NUVOLO-148757 format. One record per residue: residue in one letter; z, x, y of N, C-alpha, C in turn. Coordinates in steps of 0.2 Angstrom, whole numbers, plus 2048, in hexadecimal, padded with zeros to 3 digits. Layout:
AZXYZXYZXY...
end
This chain:
M87F8FA7748788F77718738FC76FK86F8FA76A86A8FE7688658FF76DR86190476C85B9057718568FF772W8558FC76C8508F776C8538F176FQ8598F076E85D8EA77185C8EA778I85E8F177B85E8F27828578F0785I8518F278184B8F17848498EA784F84B8E677E84A8DF77E84D8DB783V8538DD7858578D978A8548DB791A8528E179284E8E37988488DF799V8448DF79483D8DB79483F8D4796I8448D17928458CA7948478C979BA84C8CD79D84E8CD7A48488CD7A9F8448D27A883E8D37AC8398CD7ACL8388CA7A68348C47A68378BE7AAG83E8BE7A98418B87AC8418B97B4I8428BF7B68428C17BD83A8BF7C0S8358C27BC82E8C17BE82D8B97BEL82F8B67B982D8AF7B98318AB7BFA8378AD7C083A8A97C68378AB7CDA8358B27CD8328B47D482B8B07D4G8278B07CF8218AD7CF8218A57D1Y8268A27CE82789B7CF82989A7D7R82E89E7D983089D7E082A89F7E5L8268A47E38208A57E781B89F7E7G81A89C7E18168967E18198907E5V81F88F7E482388A7E882288B7F0Q8238917F28228937F981A8927FBK8168937F780F8927F880E88A7F9L8118877F581087F7F581387D7FCQ8198807FE81C87E80481787F80AS81488580A80F88780F80A882810T80788080A80287B80980487480CV80A87280B80D86B80D80D86C815I81087181781187181F80A871822D8058758207FE8758237FB86E822A7FC86A81C7F986481B7FC85E820L80285F82280585A82680285982DG7FF85F82F7FB85F8357FF85E83BP7FB85D8417FE85D848802856848G80785784D80B85184E810850848S81185484381685483E81C85883FR82185683D82785A83E82C85A838V82F86083683486083183A863833S83F860833845863836848869832Q84786882B84986D82784586D820F84387381E83F874818843879814K84487680E84987A80984587B803V8448818018418837FA8478857F5N8478817F084C8837EB8488867E5W84C8877DF84888A7DA8448857D6F84587F7D684187A7D383F8747D7T8408747DE83E86F7E283D8727E9I83986D7ED83886E7F483B8687F7E83F8697FC842864800840864807L83E85E80A83C85D811841858814F84485A81984985681D847855824G84884E82684584C82C83E84D82EL83A84A82983384A82A83184582ES82C84683382984183882284383AI81E83E83A81783F83B81583A841D81383D84781183984C80B83584BA80A82F84E80482B84D7FF82D852P7F882D8507F382E8557F282985BK7EE82B85F7ED8278657EA820863G7EC81B8667EA8148647ED81185EW7F281585B7F68128557FB80D858P7FD808855801802857808804858T80A80A85581180C855811814856A81781785881881E85A817822854R81982084E819825848815821842T81282683E80F823838814824832L81882983281C82B82C82382E82EE82882C82B82E82F82C83282F825S83683482483A83481E84083981FE84683681D84C83B81E84C840819H84983F81384A84480E844844809V84084980883B84980383C84E7FET83C84D7F783D8527F28378527EEI8348587ED82E85A7E983085E7E3V82E85C7DD8308607D78298627D4P8278687D582186A7D282286C7CBD81D86C7C781D86E7C081C8767BFL8218797BD8228817BC81B8847BAR8198817B48138847B180C8837B4S80C87E7B980687D7BC8048807C3L8098847C68098867CD80388B7CDF80188F7C87FC8947C87F68927C4S7F588B7C27F08897BE7EB8857C2E7E68837BE7E087F7C27E38787C4K7E88757C07EA86F7C27F286F7C4I7F386D7CA7FA86D7CD7FD8677CBR8028677C78068627C580D8617C9I80E85B7CB81485A7CF8188557CAA81E8577C88228527C482484C7C8S82684D7CE8288477D28288497D9I8278437DE8288447E582D83E7E6V83383F7E983783A7EB83883A7F3V8378347F68378337FD83D82E7FEE84283180284882D80384882A80AK84982380B849820811843821815P83D82081383782181783681B81BY83281D82182F818825828819825L82481482481D81482481980F828S81481182C81180C83080980C82DM80680682C80080582A7FC80182FL7F580282F7F17FF8347EB7FC830R7EA7F68307E47F382D7DF7F0832T7D97F38317D37F18367CE7EE831T7C87EC8347C37E98307C07EE82BG7C17EC8247BF7F081F7C37F781EK7C97F78217CC7FE8207D47FD821L7D780081C7DF80081D7E180881DV7E480A8237E68118247ED812824M7EF8178217F68198217F6821821V7FB8238267FC82A8277F582E828P7F182C82E7EB82E82F7EA83682FS7EF8398317EF8418327EE84482BL7F08408257EF84281F7E983F81BT7E883981C7E38358197DC83581CE7DB8378227D58368257D383D828S7CC83F8267CA8458287C784582FK7C584A8327C384A8397BC84783AS7B88478357B28438357B084282EQ7AB83E82D7A983C8267A5842823R7A284682779E84C8257A3851822S7A98528267AE8568247B185481DE7B284D81C7B584B8167B084C810S7AA84B8127A584C80C7A585380AK7A585880F7A685F80D7AC861809D7B185E80B7B885F8087B785C801Q7B48577FF7B38547F97AF8587F4N7AA85C7F77A68607F37A98677F2K7AE8697F57B286F7F47B586F7EDA7B48757EA7B88767E37C08767E5S7C48727E27CB8727E47CF8717DER7D58727DE7DA8727D87DC86A7D8A7DB8687D27DE8617D07E58607D1V7E785B7D37EE8597D47F08537D0I7F68547CD7F884E7C980084D7CAI8028477CD8088467CE80B8407C9S8108427C681283D7C18168377C4T81A8387C981D8337CC81E8347D3I81D82F7D781F82F7DE8248297DFE82A82A7E282F8257E38308247EBL83081E7ED83381C7F48398197F3K83E81B7F78458187F68478157FDD84980F7FD84C80C80384880D809G84180B80883D80C80E83C806812S83880781883680281C82F80381EL82B7FD81F8247FE8208227F9826D81E7FB82B81B7F78308147F682EF8117F082D80A7EF82B8077EB831Y8027EF8347FF7EC83A7F87EA838D7F67E48397F07E18377EC7DF83DA7E67E383E7E27E18447DD7DC842T7DC7DA83C7D77D58397D97CE83BV7E07CD83C7E27C683E7E47C5845S7E57CA8497E77C98507E67D0854Q7E67CF85A7E67D585F7EB7D3864P7F07D88657F27DE8627F37DC85AP7F37E28567F37E084F7FA7DD84DL7F97D88487FF7D58468047D9842R80A7D984480F7DE8408137DA83BT8137DC8358177D983081C7DF82DR8227DE82D8277E382B82A7E2824F82B7E782182E7E781A8337EC81AT8397EA81783F7EF8168417EF80FQ8467F480E8497F58078437F6802V83E7FA8048387FB80083A8007FBE8397FE7F483A8037EF8338037EBA8318097EA82A80A7E782A80F7E2E82680E7DC8258137D781E8137D6I81A8197D781381A7D681381F7D1R80F81E7CB80F8237C68078257C4D80782B7C280082E7BF7FB82E7C5V7FD8317CB7F98327D07F58397CFA7EE8387CF7EA83E7CE7E583F7D3V7E38457D57DD8467DA7DA84C7D7P7D384B7D57D08457D57D28407D0A7D283A7D17D48347CD7D18347C6A7D58347C17D28347BA7D482E7B6E7DA82C7B77DD8277B37E08217B8K7E381C7B57E68177B97EC81A7BDT7ED8177C37F38187C67F78127C6L7FD8127C480280D7C480680C7CAF8088067CC80D8057D18117FF7D0D8178007D381C7FB7D38207FB7D9I81F7F67DE8227F67E48267EF7E6T82C7F07E88307EA7EA8337EB7F2G8347E67F58377E67FC8397E07FEV83B7E080583D7DA8088387D880EL8357D380E8307D18138337CD819K8347D081F8387CE8248347C8827G8377C38298347BD82C8377BB833V8357B68368377B383C83E7AF83BR83D7AB8368437A68348477A982ER8447AC82A8477AE8238437B4820D8477B881C8447BE8198427BC811G83D7BE80F83B7BD80883A7C3804E8397C37FE8387C87F98317C97F7V82F7CF7F68287D17F48287D67EEK8247D57E98247D97E481C7DA7E2V81A7E07E28137E27E08137E77DBS80F7E67D580E7EA7D08077EA7CDG8067EF7C97FF7EF7C67FD7F67C5W7F67F77C57F37FE7C47EC7FD7C8I7EA8037CA7E38047CD7E080A7C9G7D98097C87D580E7C47D28137C9P7CF8187C67CB81D7CB7C68197CFG7C581B7D57C08187DA7C28117DCA7C780E7DA7C98087DB7C48027D9R7C08047D47BC7FF7D27BF7FA7CDD7C47FC7CA7C87F77C67CF7F87C8S7D37F27C77DA7F27C87DD7EB7C5S7E37EB7C57E77E57C37ED7E57C7S7EF7DF7CA7F57DF7CE7F87D87CDR7FE7D87CF8027D27D08067D27D6V8067CD7DA8097CC7E080E7C67E0V8147C77E18197C27E181D7C27E8L81C7BC7EB8207BB7F18267B57F0T82C7B77F28317B27F08347B07F7A8347A97F98377A77FF8357AB805A82F7AC80682C7B080C82C7AB812D82C7AD81882C7A981E8247A781FM8237A181F81D79E82081A79F827V81F79F82C81E7A183381B7A8834A81D7AD83081B7B38318147B482EL8137B182880D7B18248077AD826Q8087A882B8037A382C7FD7A682FP7FC7AC8327F67AE8347F17B082EY7F47B18287F07B28227EE7AC81FL7F17A68207EF7A081D7ED79A821V7EF79A8287ED79582C7E8797831K7E27938327DD7958367DF79583ES7DC7988427DE7988497DE79284CN7DA78D84A7D978784E7DE78184AD7E27838457E677F8427ED77E846I7F17798447F77798477FC77E844R80178084880578584680B783842V80D78783E81378683A81978883ET81F78483E82578684182A78883DK82A78683682F78883182C78782AG82E78A82582C78A81F82C79081BS82C79081482C79581082679580BV82579B80981F79C8048217A07FED82079D7F88207A17F28197A27EFL8187A87ED8117AA7EB8117AE7E5N80D7AC7E080D7B07DA8057B17D8L8027B77D97FB7B87D97FA7BE7D4A7F67BD7CF7F47C27CA7EC7C37CBS7EA7C97CC7E37CA7CD7E07D07C9E7DA7D07C77D77D57C47D07D77C8V7CF7DD7C87C97DF7CB7C57E47C6R7BF7E27C47BB7E67BF7B47E77C2N7B37ED7C37AD7F07C77AC7EC7CDR7B27EC7D17B27E97D87B17E17D8K7B27DE7D27B17D77D27B87D47D1L7BA7D07D67C17CD7D77C27C77D3D7C77C67CF7C87C07CB7D07BF7CBG7D27BA7CF7D97B97CF7DC7B27CEN7E27B17CC7E57AA7CC7EC7AB7CFG7ED7A57D37F47A57D67F779F7D7R7FD79E7D98007987DA80479A7E1I8047957E58077957EC80B78F7EDV8127907EF81678A7F081878A7F7L8167857FB81878580281E780803T82478280582A77E80582D77D80CD82F77780D83377581382F77781AL82877581982477681F826771825E82677482B826771831820773835L81C76E83781676F83B81876D843A81477184781577084E812769850P81576585581275F85780B75F858A80775A8568007598577FF75785FR7FA75A8617F87588687F1754868G7EF7528637E974E8627E974B85CL7E374785A7E27438547E074884EF7DD74D8507D975184B7DC758849Y7E375984B7E675F8497E775F841T7E576683F7E57678387EA76D836F7EC76D8307EF77282D7EC775827M7E977B8277E577E8227DF779820G7DC7768267D67728257D876B823L7DE7698227E07628207E375E826P7E27588267E675482C7ED75582CR7F07568317F77588327FB75282FG7FA74C8307FD74682D7FD746826T7F77488237F774881C7FB74D818V7FC75281B800758819807755819I80975381F81075082081274B81BN80E74681A80F74181581074380EF80B74880C80C74B80681274F805L81575280A81B756809821751808K82174B80C82674680B826743804D8207438018207407FA8217457F5H82274B7F68227507F18277557F2N82D7537F48337577F583275D7FAN82E75B7FF82D76080482A766802A8267667FD82276C7FA81B76B7F8I8177707F981076F7F780F7757F2D80D7737EC80D7787E68057787E4I80277E7E57FB77F7E57F97857E0D7F57837DB7F17887D77EB78A7DAF7E97907DA7E27927DD7DF7987DAV7D979A7DB7D679F7D87D37A47DEL7D27AA7DC7CF7AF7E17C97B27DDK7C37B27E07BD7B57DD7B97B87E3G7B67BE7E17B27C17E67AF7C87E4D7AB7CA7E87A87D17E77AB7D57EDT7B07D97EB7B37DD7F17AF7E27F4S7A97E47F17A57E97F47A07E67F8H79F7DF7F879B7DB7FD79D7DC804P7987DD80979A7DE81079D7D7813N79B7D281079E7CB8127A57C980FF7A77CD80B7AD7CB8087B37CD80CT7B87C980D7BE7CA8117C47C780DL7C97CA80B7CE7C88077D27C280BN7D37C38127D77BE8167D37B7815E7CD7B78167C97B08167C97AE80FN7C87B280A7C77B08037CE7AD801L7D47B08037DA7AD8017DB7A6804S7DB7A680B7DC7A080F7D779A80DT7D179C80B7CC79780A7CE794803R7CF7987FE7D17967F77D77927F7I7DC7947FB7E27907FB7E17897FEA7DD7898047DC7838077D877E803T7D37817FF7CF77C7FB7D37797F5A7D877E7F27DC77B7ED7E17767F0M7E37777F67E87727FA7E476B7FBA7DE76C7FD7DA7667FE7DA7627F7G7D87657F27D87627EB7DF75F7EAQ7E47637EB7EB7607E97ED75A7EDL7EB75A7F47EC7547F87E774E7F7G7E27507F37DD74A7F27D87497F7K7D774F7FB7D274E8017CD753800S7C77528027C17568017C0759808V7C175F80A7C07618117BC768810A7B876980B7B476F80A7B0771810E7AD76C8137A976E8187AC77181EG7B377081F7B77728247BA779823L7B977B81D7BD78181B7BA78881DG7B478881F7B178E8227AE79281CT7AB79781E7A879C81A7AD7A2818L7AB7A68147B07AB8127B17B1817G7AD7B081C7AD7B58227A97BB821R7A87BF8277A47C58277A87CA82BK7AD7CD8277B17D282A7B17D9827G7AC7D98227AC7E081F7B07E1819L7AF7E68157B27E780F7BA7E8810E7BE7E580C7C57E680C7C77E7805G7C97ED8027CB7ED7FB7D07F37FAA7D27F47F47D77F97F37D48007F3G7CD8017F37CA8077F37CC80B7F9D7CC8087FF7CD80C8057D480F805V7D980B8027E080E8027E08147FDV7DD8137F77DE8187F27DA81E7F4E7D481D7F77D18237F97D58277FFG7D88238037DD8268087E282A805V7E68278007EB82B7FC7E88317F9G7E38307F67E08367F27DE83C7F7S7DC83A7FD7DA83F8027E1843804A7E683F8057EC8428077EF847802V7EF8447FC7F18497F67ED84F7F6K7E784E7F67E28547F67E48597FBR7E58578027E785B8077ED85F806L7F285B8037F985E8037F98637FEF7F58637F87F68687F37F086C7F1R7EB86B7F57E58707F37E58767F8G7E88757FE7E987A8037E287B807S7DF8758087D987680C7D8870810
end
């Protein structure tokens, strides 16, 4: 080889080695950041750094004191694929995060929905405020995938101890996640809603904008168990449901925190507990009226309803809004006027997507900015 050819090959080889070493150094730095961000109570049985990926095996995060279950997150295998060009830039870009067979527990309290608190909650509001004011590198994740997951949803707004609703076979794809948020984040989630007498299917899709002020979503339940879902639809002084299924199709839009939604719910094969008096009701309607209507309409109640409200208002609560709107529509469907018995929208505090999105944003911020 000629001298210039030897020099050219040597330079190319040197650049290749330097690039590979730099990339591996960046990936190792990202590894250290992830380990620190997981915090106390977290365990990883194996952490593998490849040339183009980071892999976590046997990830587990213990729940804090007072949590309704022992763990907040588990996963057999997590794969993180960073963007080579961004590791040393002002914006960290993650091509994908794939979480296989995850388990997640979530807790809903008045005005708040918490998941993986070791990641999404700061030690104090003051600490969080300081963190937000720090100059930090932006993080952009193209895709987050959950494969064959399970979820325990604990809801303290409907009962104490918190009501547990279980989802299995969860498949999710979340796209265009950014911290700080700048564009819409898109999501598409499917799963099986476990019931007492039967299992149903659930599909949730849509997008949410920066700050959760705007969003668009569609929720579809197919053949879900009415017994499991009745705490969300039936008031505490109503007669209990012993059997039945729910089909729900709800499309909602939020613009500047103003909710506007339209939905249809079908209650099929309802069986109500025996009445112990003359004035027992189901969703505010006389038990006998409901049973007679079912007999005359193929044992089904088909209801169109609307959802409206200001999600930023302190008196807004999604539980009461949903159950009241459906009960009002049912009263119209059955030809009865029971508006006075439907109650108010409740005073339980803000419940909206903002809390969830801010929590996710905090988690991502801690994972990748190294603070």
